C-alpha angles and dihedrals in degrees: 000000000000092000114098145116121243134182142179132213117189117230098176142005116281148137125297112300133222126269127210117261111256091004124156116212109232106168136021114207129192090258106016152005140251125217134182123211121201096000123132117232093256092053094068124055130178119196128186122212110262092212094065093246091131096240114146126193124200123184124183125187126023102348109164098184118126124223093267093052091049092051091047091051092052092046091051090047091055088056091051098260110131099176101084092055092046091049101047107141117265137038113282150116118271127204114184119184117194122167108313094339128090119194118198123186141155130219125298097255102042101253086126102035127190127223132175144182140174116245136159098352096314144081112242120196132180144166089243128053098209097072090048090051089050091060089082104003096262114187124236114267101248093187089057090051091048092050091049088060104035109039136053127199096023116126094214093139092063098105102346124094129203093256126069113257094014117112130204131222107217118231109270093038135087136217106232117203127192130184108284091340131123108263122242137197121238124189117221116239115277117272125253120317117269112293132199118247092258094048094046095044091071091057091045091051093052095043096048093044089052092046093053103035096048090052090049091050092051098061136046094207112054128176133175146183113257106186094159090246124119097258106051092033092054091049090050092050092051092047097049089057085071104037142342115291133205101217123196127205119193119204140163139182093288098041092048088066091061130065101257093099092047091054092046092052091048093051092049091049098045102036111068124229099038122126104197127211123181118204113198118196090209091060095041093046095227130144141175114284095018117151101024098122095102113041093185089062094055122102117267121245131179092232132029104276129209085209090077089069091058099035096131091047090053091048091055093043094050097041093094090049092049091048089050089053089235117206091197132008111203122210137181093233112145094026092109089053100049103029096045133035138232121263090256090070083097090066091049089055090053092049091049090058098259094124098156092047090051094049093048093048094047089051089055088048091054091049091051092048091044094234133128110278093230090065091057092043090052093050091046093055093040093054093045091054097043122084115228091243091059092046090054091051092050091050092049090051090051090063092060090083129048117255117238116265093246095043118133130178112266118241090242090062085083087070094052128095091240138351147170122266127224091264090064085084089069096062122110120220088267091049092050092050091051094050093043090054092050093048096049089042089066091062095094089054096050100088095090093062115082102158128040095214092057090046093050089045090058096042093047091048093051091048091052091046090055091048091051092049092053092045089053091048091051094046092051093048098044106032108009093243119136111217122214130194109190092183088065096055113122095243092050096048091045091052094046097045091050085073110079116249094245090055092053091053123059130172114268092354115109112218099340091186091062090051092057102033097045100037111140091007094080131021113287092225089062094051091051093054110128103188136083126192121236125207106207098121093052091053092054090052091054094046091055095045094048099037097125094054093045092050090052091052092055097041089056093044115160090202091054090046088056089054094246102106130054098222093190092062092045092048091050090057090046091053090049090053092047088054091051095250124137110286139152095268098175091049092050091048090051093049093048095052091044091055091047090051092051091049092049092047096067093081099018095064095052113134094236092054089068111019141049133179114276111257113255111275094022129106119347128173101256 
């Protein structure tokens, strides 16, 4: 994970401050400094304003803007227009210094997050929370980790990080620093007004094409995922229009029975410029949850990462890219988030006045879930009539009593503002009190949310952005392969989310936005695909093969040691899964990687792993 950007802004006089280990100073500010750690020279660019206004623009990460776009953004900023700088193509951190003000912000999805804290007479900020926690040995926020596993639809990440005392700047907002002044957070103006599918598709087409082609132009050795699904296949088709691509398809015994591999072979055969490699788990001998026996040997991530549970699968899948010395490996991650819509889009349709549409779609939902339609109708109307603040209070109240051992979330919970997940059954009384307090504590911040589909859209997107960021960190550490997700670029997510959720979802049409936005850029038969492969059987195989290691992870649980998790209940679900019985597989996966992250953190968050005394004569708080 040692790839991040960090900065300091002095708020008072004081002694010499610390500097990050292995940091490269990139920008000197009137009251602070900015360093990058682990970034190549081309990944960080500083541009001065050509009009002599003194504005300086730093971007770090995957900024795809050309020199003209950067100058235009600075010129617009000088005139008071923030949008062009916030929407520069790519996925990156931005630092914009103008006069005595310094604005710092990440991307619009959360791939490059931003955290901050006050310490020793200064404000420290960084794109990773762990180094900020290491400033004074702050402990992980166990309630945050519990909520991440046990509740859905709760915006607890808004301004709260996963370490105590560390705060988060939500995507779409900036940390504004002034000389010796207390920092404040400013939200950028809302994006474009709601667009119809046809109107928004033009912006999506332009933004995604830019996101893919500029990445392809920037490297001589390009690789990609080619699952056969709409998302990764579309990215591969756009990329190969610029240069040849080595495309990798991963399969296993279960996936080989579906049509992913058939679609991948057809794309490789019909679209010129693709060299196709198929990686078969049966040949490579890899399974879910392989290689978890020694937590200290696992790669370090800033957040718990679901990628740790599939580490050996990722190693096999990325081996061709590593052997190819890939300069960029493109994926379709985020496509499900921005091209489709959450189940609660049906409630958004109701709230927007499309009552008949909502009722028809919720009836289809009930049929798909094999439940009585009246249950779905009742939840639809209940959610539509309930303010988010009241839904949060109801959910908090639900945690006052233990859930039955055999309890599972109901299908209609997907239509609710917020709900408990299957892992909520594992909480102890202390764990339930902690999560209830966090949930009800979000009530004062609920006023900005008026539709559940839009809320779930944002939360799901930020979760996927965090997952992609940790996957990229792991791939760089382990195999030297940088991972890219063009669908998560700020310009792409902004364009997609400007289209209401109920426009991006249509009955019996899979990803209608892709059909319109990508028409004639990728094969039509791909865009009309209606199926999506699931991976449940493969997960069961890995659980059985790695049962001893997984049992050890749970029996040494840090959350149980803190009195927050009933390890007996969690272990019972694990044993059911190992035996091939119905069990909450995603929840178990989440718990396992959270425990591995906590175990790894003991040494990883040590102060000396991140910081060293400033050399004599270097930065001091003025």
